[in-house]
C-alpha angles and dihedrals in degrees: 000000000000123000096220111148116218117221117216113256115241129201115253113267117258115249107240094192109139091206094057112131095017127116121250093234129045127238092265091055092055092047090051091048091052090048089051091051090049091051092051092049091047090052092053091047089052090051095051125098132024095120127130125246090219113059091208093060121074116221121210090201091090089071096057119135090243093059102040102033116017099040096052091047090052092048094049091047088053091053091047091051089050092053090048091049091053095046096042112107111235118239113255 
């Protein structure tokens, strides 16, 4: 017979972590993340369009202030808000 010693099985230790079952971010962080996502989507919507129906005709609409200035600013502000929402410490 083999001389393998059996060790008694023990129950897994209980996790005494006080943060167990809680989210990483607070409610405000998630609201800010959703606002950032909405800003990014709004920026891309502002950037859309301006094309011509006829591929042989050039349309000057693609160079509008809305498409080349306002939309990128809105998108970058959405990304900045997203970074802030991630780095913001949730209230205890």
